DRENDO-1510 file (C-alpha; in Angstrom, 1 decimal, always signed):
<recs>
REC; n; res; u; v; w
REC; 1; UNK; +125.7; +98.5; +115.5 .
REC; 2; UNK; +122.0; +99.7; +115.1 .
REC; 3; UNK; +120.1; +101.0; +117.9 .
REC; 4; UNK; +117.9; +97.7; +117.7 .
REC; 5; UNK; +121.2; +95.6; +118.1 .
REC; 6; UNK; +122.2; +97.6; +120.9 .
REC; 7; UNK; +118.7; +97.1; +122.6 .
REC; 8; UNK; +118.7; +93.6; +122.0 .
REC; 9; UNK; +122.3; +93.2; +123.7 .
REC; 10; UNK; +121.2; +95.2; +126.6 .
REC; 11; UNK; +118.0; +92.9; +127.2 .
REC; 12; UNK; +120.0; +89.7; +126.8 .
REC; 13; UNK; +122.4; +91.3; +129.3 .
REC; 14; UNK; +120.3; +92.9; +131.8 .
REC; 15; UNK; +116.8; +91.2; +131.2 .
REC; 16; UNK; +113.9; +92.4; +133.8 .
REC; 17; UNK; +116.5; +94.7; +135.4 .
REC; 18; UNK; +115.8; +97.1; +132.8 .
REC; 19; UNK; +112.2; +97.4; +133.7 .
REC; 20; UNK; +113.2; +98.8; +137.3 .
REC; 21; UNK; +111.0; +101.7; +137.9 .
REC; 22; UNK; +112.5; +105.3; +138.6 .
REC; 23; UNK; +110.0; +105.8; +141.4 .
REC; 24; UNK; +111.3; +102.7; +143.2 .
REC; 25; UNK; +114.8; +103.8; +142.7 .
REC; 26; UNK; +114.0; +107.3; +144.3 .
REC; 27; UNK; +112.3; +105.6; +147.2 .
REC; 28; UNK; +115.0; +103.3; +147.8 .
REC; 29; UNK; +117.6; +106.1; +147.8 .
REC; 30; UNK; +115.2; +108.1; +150.1 .
REC; 31; UNK; +114.7; +105.5; +152.5 .
REC; 32; UNK; +118.5; +104.8; +152.8 .
REC; 33; UNK; +119.2; +108.3; +153.3 .
REC; 34; UNK; +116.6; +108.6; +156.0 .
REC; 35; UNK; +117.8; +105.6; +158.0 .
REC; 36; UNK; +121.4; +106.5; +157.8 .
REC; 37; UNK; +121.6; +110.5; +158.1 .
REC; 38; UNK; +120.0; +113.4; +159.9 .
REC; 39; UNK; +120.6; +115.3; +156.7 .
REC; 40; UNK; +117.7; +117.7; +155.8 .
REC; 41; UNK; +115.9; +117.2; +152.3 .
REC; 42; UNK; +112.5; +117.4; +151.0 .
REC; 43; UNK; +112.3; +115.9; +147.6 .
REC; 44; UNK; +114.6; +113.6; +145.3 .
REC; 45; UNK; +114.5; +112.7; +141.5 .
REC; 46; UNK; +115.7; +110.1; +139.3 .
REC; 47; UNK; +118.7; +111.6; +137.1 .
REC; 48; UNK; +120.0; +108.8; +134.9 .
REC; 49; UNK; +121.0; +105.4; +134.2 .
REC; 50; UNK; +124.0; +104.3; +132.6 .
REC; 51; UNK; +124.5; +100.9; +131.2 .
REC; 52; UNK; +127.8; +99.5; +132.1 .
REC; 53; UNK; +129.2; +96.1; +131.0 .
REC; 54; UNK; +128.2; +94.5; +134.2 .
REC; 55; UNK; +126.0; +97.1; +135.9 .
REC; 56; UNK; +123.2; +99.2; +135.6 .
REC; 57; UNK; +124.3; +102.5; +137.3 .
REC; 58; UNK; +121.2; +104.6; +138.4 .
REC; 59; UNK; +121.8; +108.3; +139.9 .
REC; 60; UNK; +119.2; +109.8; +142.1 .
REC; 61; UNK; +119.6; +113.5; +143.2 .
REC; 62; UNK; +118.1; +115.0; +146.4 .
REC; 63; UNK; +117.0; +118.9; +146.5 .
REC; 64; UNK; +120.2; +119.7; +148.5 .
REC; 65; UNK; +122.4; +118.5; +145.6 .
REC; 66; UNK; +123.5; +115.3; +147.1 .
REC; 67; UNK; +123.5; +112.2; +144.6 .
REC; 68; UNK; +123.1; +108.6; +145.5 .
REC; 69; UNK; +124.3; +105.9; +143.2 .
REC; 70; UNK; +122.5; +102.6; +142.9 .
REC; 71; UNK; +124.4; +100.0; +141.0 .
REC; 72; UNK; +122.5; +96.9; +140.1 .
REC; 73; UNK; +124.6; +93.9; +138.8 .
REC; 74; UNK; +123.8; +92.1; +135.6 .
REC; 75; UNK; +123.8; +88.9; +137.5 .
REC; 76; UNK; +121.1; +89.9; +139.6 .
REC; 77; UNK; +118.2; +88.2; +137.8 .
REC; 78; UNK; +117.3; +84.5; +136.7 .
REC; 79; UNK; +119.6; +81.7; +137.1 .
REC; 80; UNK; +122.6; +84.1; +137.2 .
REC; 81; UNK; +121.5; +85.2; +140.6 .
REC; 82; UNK; +123.5; +82.7; +142.4 .
REC; 83; UNK; +125.2; +82.3; +146.0 .
REC; 84; UNK; +128.4; +83.2; +144.2 .
REC; 85; UNK; +126.9; +86.3; +142.6 .
REC; 86; UNK; +125.4; +87.5; +146.1 .
REC; 87; UNK; +128.7; +86.8; +147.9 .
REC; 88; UNK; +130.7; +88.6; +145.6 .
REC; 89; UNK; +128.5; +91.8; +145.9 .
REC; 90; UNK; +128.9; +91.7; +149.6 .
REC; 91; UNK; +132.4; +91.2; +149.4 .
REC; 92; UNK; +132.6; +94.3; +147.2 .
REC; 93; UNK; +130.8; +96.4; +149.7 .
REC; 94; UNK; +132.8; +95.3; +152.6 .
REC; 95; UNK; +136.2; +95.7; +151.1 .
REC; 96; UNK; +135.2; +99.2; +149.8 .
REC; 97; UNK; +134.1; +100.0; +153.6 .
REC; 98; UNK; +137.6; +98.7; +154.8 .
REC; 99; UNK; +139.5; +100.8; +152.3 .
REC; 100; UNK; +137.8; +104.1; +153.2 .
REC; 101; UNK; +138.4; +103.4; +156.9 .
REC; 102; UNK; +142.1; +102.5; +156.8 .
REC; 103; UNK; +143.2; +105.0; +154.0 .
REC; 104; UNK; +142.1; +108.4; +152.5 .
REC; 105; UNK; +141.8; +106.8; +149.1 .
REC; 106; UNK; +138.8; +108.6; +147.6 .
REC; 107; UNK; +136.6; +105.5; +147.3 .
REC; 108; UNK; +132.7; +105.9; +147.2 .
REC; 109; UNK; +131.0; +105.6; +150.5 .
REC; 110; UNK; +128.9; +102.4; +150.7 .
REC; 111; UNK; +125.5; +103.6; +152.3 .
REC; 112; UNK; +123.6; +100.1; +151.8 .
REC; 113; UNK; +124.1; +96.8; +150.2 .
REC; 114; UNK; +121.5; +94.0; +149.7 .
REC; 115; UNK; +122.2; +90.8; +148.0 .
REC; 116; UNK; +118.6; +89.8; +147.7 .
REC; 117; UNK; +115.6; +90.8; +145.6 .
REC; 118; UNK; +113.3; +91.4; +148.6 .
REC; 119; UNK; +113.6; +95.2; +148.6 .
REC; 120; UNK; +111.9; +98.2; +146.9 .
REC; 121; UNK; +113.5; +97.5; +143.6 .
REC; 122; UNK; +113.3; +93.7; +143.6 .
REC; 123; UNK; +116.9; +93.4; +142.7 .
REC; 124; UNK; +120.3; +93.2; +144.5 .
REC; 125; UNK; +121.9; +96.4; +144.7 .
REC; 126; UNK; +124.8; +98.5; +146.3 .
REC; 127; UNK; +124.0; +102.2; +147.2 .
REC; 128; UNK; +127.1; +104.4; +147.2 .
REC; 129; UNK; +128.0; +108.1; +147.1 .
REC; 130; UNK; +128.4; +109.8; +143.9 .
REC; 131; UNK; +131.9; +110.8; +142.6 .
REC; 132; UNK; +132.4; +114.1; +141.1 .
REC; 133; UNK; +134.7; +114.7; +138.2 .
REC; 134; UNK; +135.8; +113.5; +134.9 .
REC; 135; UNK; +137.1; +110.2; +134.1 .
REC; 136; UNK; +141.0; +110.0; +133.1 .
REC; 137; UNK; +139.5; +108.3; +129.8 .
REC; 138; UNK; +137.7; +111.6; +129.0 .
REC; 139; UNK; +140.7; +113.8; +129.7 .
REC; 140; UNK; +144.1; +112.0; +129.0 .
REC; 141; UNK; +143.9; +113.2; +125.4 .
REC; 142; UNK; +142.0; +116.4; +126.0 .
REC; 143; UNK; +143.9; +119.5; +124.9 .
REC; 144; UNK; +141.4; +121.9; +126.3 .
REC; 145; UNK; +140.7; +123.3; +129.7 .
REC; 146; UNK; +142.6; +125.4; +132.3 .
REC; 147; UNK; +145.5; +123.0; +132.7 .
REC; 148; UNK; +148.0; +122.0; +129.9 .
REC; 149; UNK; +147.4; +118.5; +129.0 .
REC; 150; UNK; +151.0; +117.3; +129.9 .
REC; 151; UNK; +150.9; +118.9; +133.2 .
REC; 152; UNK; +147.4; +117.5; +133.9 .
REC; 153; UNK; +148.7; +114.0; +132.8 .
REC; 154; UNK; +151.5; +114.2; +135.5 .
REC; 155; UNK; +149.4; +115.4; +138.0 .
REC; 156; UNK; +146.9; +112.3; +137.6 .
REC; 157; UNK; +149.9; +110.0; +137.8 .
REC; 158; UNK; +151.3; +111.8; +141.0 .
REC; 159; UNK; +148.0; +111.9; +142.8 .
REC; 160; UNK; +147.0; +108.4; +141.9 .
REC; 161; UNK; +150.5; +107.1; +143.2 .
REC; 162; UNK; +150.0; +109.0; +146.4 .
REC; 163; UNK; +146.6; +107.5; +146.8 .
REC; 164; UNK; +147.3; +103.9; +145.7 .
REC; 165; UNK; +150.4; +103.8; +148.0 .
REC; 166; UNK; +148.2; +103.7; +151.0 .
REC; 167; UNK; +147.2; +100.1; +150.4 .
REC; 168; UNK; +150.4; +99.1; +151.8 .
REC; 169; UNK; +149.0; +99.4; +155.1 .
REC; 170; UNK; +146.6; +96.2; +154.2 .
REC; 171; UNK; +148.2; +92.7; +154.0 .
REC; 172; UNK; +146.9; +89.3; +153.8 .
REC; 173; UNK; +147.8; +85.6; +153.9 .
REC; 174; UNK; +146.0; +84.3; +151.1 .
REC; 175; UNK; +144.9; +85.6; +147.6 .
REC; 176; UNK; +141.0; +85.9; +147.4 .
REC; 177; UNK; +138.1; +88.3; +148.4 .
REC; 178; UNK; +137.4; +89.6; +151.5 .
REC; 179; UNK; +134.4; +88.4; +153.7 .
REC; 180; UNK; +133.3; +88.6; +157.4 .
REC; 181; UNK; +131.8; +86.2; +159.6 .
REC; 182; UNK; +129.4; +88.6; +160.4 .
REC; 183; UNK; +128.0; +90.0; +157.2 .
REC; 184; UNK; +129.2; +93.4; +156.6 .
REC; 185; UNK; +131.3; +93.8; +160.0 .
REC; 186; UNK; +134.8; +94.9; +159.7 .
REC; 187; UNK; +135.5; +92.5; +162.6 .
REC; 188; UNK; +136.8; +89.1; +161.8 .
REC; 189; UNK; +137.6; +89.7; +158.2 .
REC; 190; UNK; +139.2; +86.7; +156.5 .
REC; 191; UNK; +140.0; +85.9; +152.8 .
REC; 192; UNK; +137.5; +83.9; +151.0 .
REC; 193; UNK; +137.0; +82.6; +147.3 .
REC; 194; UNK; +138.2; +84.6; +144.1 .
REC; 195; UNK; +135.3; +85.6; +141.7 .
REC; 196; UNK; +135.4; +86.4; +138.2 .
REC; 197; UNK; +132.9; +87.1; +135.5 .
REC; 198; UNK; +132.4; +84.2; +133.2 .
REC; 199; UNK; +130.8; +85.1; +129.5 .
REC; 200; UNK; +131.7; +81.7; +127.9 .
REC; 201; UNK; +134.1; +80.9; +125.3 .
REC; 202; UNK; +135.0; +83.9; +123.1 .
REC; 203; UNK; +133.8; +83.3; +119.6 .
REC; 204; UNK; +131.2; +80.9; +120.6 .
REC; 205; UNK; +127.4; +81.9; +119.3 .
REC; 206; UNK; +126.3; +82.2; +123.0 .
REC; 207; UNK; +129.4; +84.2; +124.1 .
REC; 208; UNK; +128.2; +86.8; +126.6 .
REC; 209; UNK; +124.5; +85.7; +126.8 .
REC; 210; UNK; +124.9; +83.6; +129.9 .
REC; 211; UNK; +126.8; +85.7; +132.2 .
REC; 212; UNK; +127.8; +83.9; +135.5 .
REC; 213; UNK; +130.0; +84.8; +138.6 .
REC; 214; UNK; +132.5; +81.9; +138.9 .
REC; 215; UNK; +133.7; +81.4; +142.2 .
REC; 216; UNK; +137.1; +79.4; +142.9 .
REC; 217; UNK; +139.4; +78.6; +145.7 .
REC; 218; UNK; +141.5; +81.1; +147.6 .
REC; 219; UNK; +145.1; +80.5; +147.0 .
REC; 220; UNK; +148.4; +80.4; +149.3 .
REC; 221; UNK; +150.7; +80.7; +146.4 .
REC; 222; UNK; +151.0; +83.2; +143.7 .
REC; 223; UNK; +152.4; +80.8; +141.2 .
REC; 224; UNK; +149.4; +78.3; +141.8 .
REC; 225; UNK; +147.1; +81.3; +141.4 .
REC; 226; UNK; +148.3; +82.0; +138.1 .
REC; 227; UNK; +148.5; +78.3; +137.0 .
REC; 228; UNK; +145.0; +77.9; +137.9 .
REC; 229; UNK; +143.8; +80.4; +135.4 .
REC; 230; UNK; +146.0; +78.9; +132.7 .
REC; 231; UNK; +144.6; +75.7; +133.0 .
REC; 232; UNK; +140.8; +76.6; +133.7 .
REC; 233; UNK; +140.4; +79.7; +131.4 .
REC; 234; UNK; +142.2; +78.6; +128.4 .
REC; 235; UNK; +140.2; +77.6; +125.1 .
REC; 236; UNK; +139.7; +73.8; +125.5 .
REC; 237; UNK; +139.2; +73.5; +121.6 .
REC; 238; UNK; +142.8; +74.7; +121.0 .
REC; 239; UNK; +145.4; +72.1; +120.4 .
REC; 240; UNK; +147.5; +73.8; +117.8 .
REC; 241; UNK; +151.3; +73.8; +118.1 .
REC; 242; UNK; +150.9; +77.6; +118.8 .
REC; 243; UNK; +148.4; +77.3; +121.7 .
REC; 244; UNK; +150.3; +74.4; +123.2 .
REC; 245; UNK; +153.6; +76.3; +122.8 .
REC; 246; UNK; +152.3; +79.6; +124.2 .
REC; 247; UNK; +150.8; +77.7; +127.3 .
REC; 248; UNK; +154.2; +76.0; +128.0 .
REC; 249; UNK; +156.4; +79.2; +127.5 .
REC; 250; UNK; +153.7; +81.0; +129.8 .
REC; 251; UNK; +154.3; +78.5; +132.4 .
REC; 252; UNK; +158.0; +79.0; +132.1 .
REC; 253; UNK; +157.2; +82.7; +132.7 .
REC; 254; UNK; +155.2; +82.1; +135.7 .
REC; 255; UNK; +158.0; +79.9; +137.1 .
REC; 256; UNK; +160.5; +83.0; +136.9 .
REC; 257; UNK; +158.1; +85.6; +138.5 .
REC; 258; UNK; +159.3; +87.0; +141.9 .
REC; 259; UNK; +157.9; +85.7; +145.2 .
REC; 260; UNK; +155.1; +87.7; +146.5 .
REC; 261; UNK; +156.9; +88.6; +149.7 .
REC; 262; UNK; +157.2; +92.0; +151.8 .
REC; 263; UNK; +160.9; +91.8; +151.6 .
REC; 264; UNK; +163.7; +89.9; +149.5 .
REC; 265; UNK; +164.7; +87.9; +152.6 .
REC; 266; UNK; +161.5; +86.4; +153.3 .
REC; 267; UNK; +160.1; +83.2; +151.8 .
REC; 268; UNK; +156.8; +83.4; +153.2 .
REC; 269; UNK; +154.3; +84.9; +150.5 .
REC; 270; UNK; +151.7; +87.5; +151.5 .
REC; 271; UNK; +149.2; +89.3; +149.5 .
REC; 272; UNK; +147.7; +92.9; +149.0 .
REC; 273; UNK; +144.7; +94.7; +147.3 .
REC; 274; UNK; +144.6; +96.3; +144.1 .
REC; 275; UNK; +142.1; +97.6; +141.8 .
REC; 276; UNK; +140.1; +95.0; +139.9 .
REC; 277; UNK; +140.0; +97.0; +136.7 .
REC; 278; UNK; +142.7; +99.7; +137.1 .
REC; 279; UNK; +142.1; +101.6; +134.0 .
REC; 280; UNK; +141.2; +105.2; +132.8 .
REC; 281; UNK; +137.6; +104.9; +132.8 .
REC; 282; UNK; +137.4; +104.0; +136.5 .
REC; 283; UNK; +139.9; +106.9; +137.9 .
REC; 284; UNK; +138.2; +110.1; +138.2 .
REC; 285; UNK; +139.9; +113.6; +138.5 .
REC; 286; UNK; +139.4; +117.2; +138.5 .
REC; 287; UNK; +140.2; +119.9; +135.7 .
REC; 288; UNK; +143.8; +120.0; +136.9 .
REC; 289; UNK; +144.3; +116.4; +137.1 .
REC; 290; UNK; +143.8; +115.8; +140.9 .
REC; 291; UNK; +142.3; +112.5; +141.8 .
REC; 292; UNK; +138.6; +112.7; +142.9 .
REC; 293; UNK; +137.8; +109.2; +143.2 .
REC; 294; UNK; +138.1; +105.6; +142.1 .
REC; 295; UNK; +135.0; +103.8; +140.9 .
REC; 296; UNK; +134.0; +100.0; +139.9 .
REC; 297; UNK; +135.2; +97.6; +142.6 .
REC; 298; UNK; +133.7; +94.5; +141.2 .
REC; 299; UNK; +135.4; +91.5; +142.3 .
REC; 300; UNK; +138.0; +93.4; +144.4 .
REC; 301; UNK; +140.2; +90.8; +145.9 .
REC; 302; UNK; +144.0; +90.3; +147.2 .
REC; 303; UNK; +146.6; +89.6; +144.6 .
REC; 304; UNK; +150.5; +88.8; +144.6 .
REC; 305; UNK; +152.4; +91.7; +145.5 .
REC; 306; UNK; +153.8; +92.1; +142.1 .
REC; 307; UNK; +150.3; +92.7; +140.9 .
REC; 308; UNK; +149.1; +94.5; +143.6 .
REC; 309; UNK; +148.5; +98.4; +144.7 .
REC; 310; UNK; +152.2; +99.7; +143.5 .
REC; 311; UNK; +151.5; +98.4; +139.9 .
REC; 312; UNK; +151.1; +100.9; +137.0 .
REC; 313; UNK; +147.6; +101.9; +136.0 .
REC; 314; UNK; +146.4; +100.3; +132.8 .
REC; 315; UNK; +146.5; +103.1; +130.4 .
REC; 316; UNK; +150.4; +103.4; +130.6 .
REC; 317; UNK; +150.8; +99.7; +130.0 .
REC; 318; UNK; +148.9; +99.2; +126.8 .
REC; 319; UNK; +152.0; +98.4; +124.5 .
REC; 320; UNK; +152.4; +95.3; +126.3 .
REC; 321; UNK; +149.1; +93.9; +125.5 .
REC; 322; UNK; +149.2; +94.0; +121.5 .
REC; 323; UNK; +145.6; +92.9; +120.8 .
REC; 324; UNK; +144.3; +96.2; +122.4 .
REC; 325; UNK; +147.3; +98.6; +121.2 .
REC; 326; UNK; +146.6; +100.4; +118.2 .
REC; 327; UNK; +149.4; +102.7; +117.8 .
REC; 328; UNK; +150.4; +104.2; +115.3 .
REC; 329; UNK; +147.2; +103.4; +113.5 .
REC; 330; UNK; +145.2; +105.4; +116.0 .
REC; 331; UNK; +147.3; +108.2; +117.4 .
REC; 332; UNK; +144.8; +110.5; +118.5 .
REC; 333; UNK; +143.8; +108.1; +121.3 .
REC; 334; UNK; +147.1; +106.0; +121.8 .
REC; 335; UNK; +150.6; +107.0; +123.5 .
REC; 336; UNK; +153.6; +106.0; +121.6 .
REC; 337; UNK; +155.8; +103.4; +123.1 .
REC; 338; UNK; +158.3; +106.1; +124.2 .
REC; 339; UNK; +155.6; +108.3; +125.8 .
REC; 340; UNK; +154.2; +105.2; +127.8 .
REC; 341; UNK; +158.0; +104.5; +129.0 .
REC; 342; UNK; +158.1; +108.0; +130.0 .
REC; 343; UNK; +154.9; +107.9; +132.2 .
REC; 344; UNK; +155.8; +104.6; +133.6 .
REC; 345; UNK; +159.1; +106.4; +134.7 .
REC; 346; UNK; +157.2; +109.1; +136.3 .
REC; 347; UNK; +154.7; +106.7; +138.1 .
REC; 348; UNK; +157.6; +104.5; +139.2 .
REC; 349; UNK; +159.5; +107.6; +140.8 .
REC; 350; UNK; +156.3; +108.7; +142.7 .
REC; 351; UNK; +155.3; +105.3; +144.0 .
REC; 352; UNK; +158.9; +104.6; +145.0 .
REC; 353; UNK; +159.0; +108.1; +146.7 .
REC; 354; UNK; +155.7; +107.3; +148.7 .
REC; 355; UNK; +156.9; +103.8; +149.8 .
REC; 356; UNK; +160.4; +105.4; +150.8 .
REC; 357; UNK; +162.0; +103.0; +148.3 .
REC; 358; UNK; +161.1; +100.0; +150.5 .
REC; 359; UNK; +158.8; +97.1; +150.5 .
REC; 360; UNK; +156.6; +96.8; +147.2 .
REC; 361; UNK; +158.4; +99.5; +145.7 .
REC; 362; UNK; +160.7; +96.9; +144.2 .
REC; 363; UNK; +157.9; +95.6; +141.8 .
REC; 364; UNK; +156.8; +98.8; +140.5 .
REC; 365; UNK; +159.4; +99.3; +137.4 .
REC; 366; UNK; +158.5; +95.8; +136.1 .
REC; 367; UNK; +154.8; +95.8; +137.0 .
REC; 368; UNK; +153.7; +96.3; +133.3 .
REC; 369; UNK; +155.4; +93.2; +132.4 .
REC; 370; UNK; +154.0; +91.5; +135.3 .
REC; 371; UNK; +150.6; +92.4; +134.4 .
REC; 372; UNK; +150.9; +91.3; +130.8 .
REC; 373; UNK; +151.7; +88.0; +132.0 .
REC; 374; UNK; +148.8; +87.8; +134.3 .
REC; 375; UNK; +146.5; +88.9; +131.4 .
REC; 376; UNK; +148.0; +86.1; +129.4 .
REC; 377; UNK; +147.1; +83.7; +132.3 .
REC; 378; UNK; +143.7; +85.0; +132.7 .
REC; 379; UNK; +142.4; +85.4; +129.1 .
REC; 380; UNK; +143.6; +83.0; +126.2 .
REC; 381; UNK; +142.4; +85.6; +123.5 .
REC; 382; UNK; +145.5; +87.9; +124.6 .
REC; 383; UNK; +147.7; +84.9; +125.5 .
REC; 384; UNK; +149.5; +84.2; +122.1 .
REC; 385; UNK; +150.3; +87.9; +121.5 .
REC; 386; UNK; +151.6; +88.9; +124.7 .
REC; 387; UNK; +153.8; +85.5; +124.8 .
REC; 388; UNK; +155.1; +86.6; +121.5 .
REC; 389; UNK; +156.1; +89.8; +122.6 .
REC; 390; UNK; +157.9; +88.7; +125.8 .
REC; 391; UNK; +159.7; +86.0; +123.7 .
REC; 392; UNK; +160.8; +88.5; +121.3 .
REC; 393; UNK; +162.0; +90.9; +124.0 .
REC; 394; UNK; +164.1; +88.3; +125.8 .
REC; 395; UNK; +165.6; +86.8; +122.6 .
REC; 396; UNK; +165.9; +90.2; +120.7 .
REC; 397; UNK; +164.2; +88.6; +117.7 .
REC; 398; UNK; +161.4; +89.9; +115.3 .
REC; 399; UNK; +157.8; +89.0; +116.0 .
REC; 400; UNK; +157.7; +86.5; +113.1 .
REC; 401; UNK; +160.7; +84.8; +114.5 .
REC; 402; UNK; +159.2; +84.6; +118.1 .
REC; 403; UNK; +156.0; +83.1; +116.4 .
REC; 404; UNK; +158.2; +80.3; +115.2 .
REC; 405; UNK; +159.8; +79.6; +118.4 .
REC; 406; UNK; +156.4; +79.3; +120.2 .
REC; 407; UNK; +155.4; +76.8; +117.3 .
REC; 408; UNK; +158.6; +75.1; +118.0 .
REC; 409; UNK; +157.9; +74.7; +121.4 .
REC; 410; UNK; +154.4; +73.5; +121.1 .
REC; 411; UNK; +155.5; +70.7; +118.5 .
REC; 412; UNK; +158.6; +69.7; +120.5 .
REC; 413; UNK; +161.2; +70.8; +118.2 .
REC; 414; UNK; +162.8; +73.3; +120.5 .
REC; 415; UNK; +166.0; +71.9; +121.7 .
REC; 416; UNK; +167.3; +72.0; +125.4 .
REC; 417; UNK; +169.8; +74.4; +124.7 .
REC; 418; UNK; +167.2; +76.9; +123.1 .
REC; 419; UNK; +164.7; +76.1; +126.1 .
REC; 420; UNK; +167.4; +76.8; +128.8 .
REC; 421; UNK; +168.2; +80.1; +126.8 .
REC; 422; UNK; +164.5; +81.2; +127.0 .
REC; 423; UNK; +164.3; +80.2; +130.9 .
REC; 424; UNK; +167.4; +82.1; +131.8 .
REC; 425; UNK; +166.0; +85.0; +129.6 .
REC; 426; UNK; +162.8; +85.0; +131.4 .
REC; 427; UNK; +164.3; +84.8; +135.0 .
REC; 428; UNK; +166.6; +88.0; +133.9 .
REC; 429; UNK; +163.6; +90.0; +132.7 .
REC; 430; UNK; +161.4; +89.3; +135.7 .
REC; 431; UNK; +163.9; +89.6; +138.4 .
REC; 432; UNK; +163.5; +92.4; +141.0 .
REC; 433; UNK; +166.0; +94.1; +143.2 .
REC; 434; UNK; +166.7; +92.7; +146.5 .
REC; 435; UNK; +166.4; +95.3; +149.4 .
</recs>
């Protein structure tokens, strides 16, 4: 992509937000720090702006070395600047503060949040602390540095499991984002709507040009939550036997998922927090692989326990999402299936240790499969290939044969005996221990 095309994409995504002046950002950070601390500093300067997919990330540095980060969401202008976009920003800040208060997970400190445009920069923002370190993305395949790569990888997994396990302290009665009756107060927190980015239908000419924050109801049932996504976020133009069959088989998989209960003896579902984008670009580490921070909490919410805090991080589950997994074509940036399995075993062992083999530890070992099914529910672009992989795994058939089974399901040619075999296979694959 040429620099001109990149600039045009930036302008389509962020519009007038790209014109926020460096001086106004420095003034904002200065005022926030003066209002909230007694720190001694005499000057500040603008360091850089990072262009993310959904946020502009501005870094301001004070003369004592402290850095503030001012994140401005892409929905902070024009018709995108809706009540849902405003509420989701406040919910994010509230949840980050709650996690910092209740755990020692290295979450950025929230200094200020403003969901309006009536401020020094003329746009909504969240001002947070700067997280030092390197992203896991930049270090996972890096063979340089003071720590051998494999040792660093194991340190990453262990320190991350230790941190994430602390979220067991927080549980909720519904699926949705957190909100407070008193703005940012941690008193009276309740579960409100779910939020998600909506860029339109993938493949359309205007895909990505009209970014919105969608708001939809909170949920009391994990299965209803996933089925809502299957129904509302599929491609309405697809009526082929493969599209119909993959939806039907995905619904069968959802029926076979475990209940989101604290223990196997309970039938009352409760829910937990998880990272909204639990992947390598959002996990920060030092040179040895020790966790230094977790960034990007956009649209953080409560989720079913089998998708929650005890789940595997995304970079060791890639082989279960065929569209994004490029092994063996790109070996220098992909782990083999055998390596991924080994890293999942390591993370499973550490998470089970931290949870003392109780509670949500029973979900960990199959969380990569639960995640794949949820991705198929959330995103129809990934749906067919994930459904094909699960069908092939359950029936022990080749991918081409699995595709024919999906097609037969969609055209009504699958027999009751074959359907029953699939249903029992899904139940066996997705079952979890009772303890």
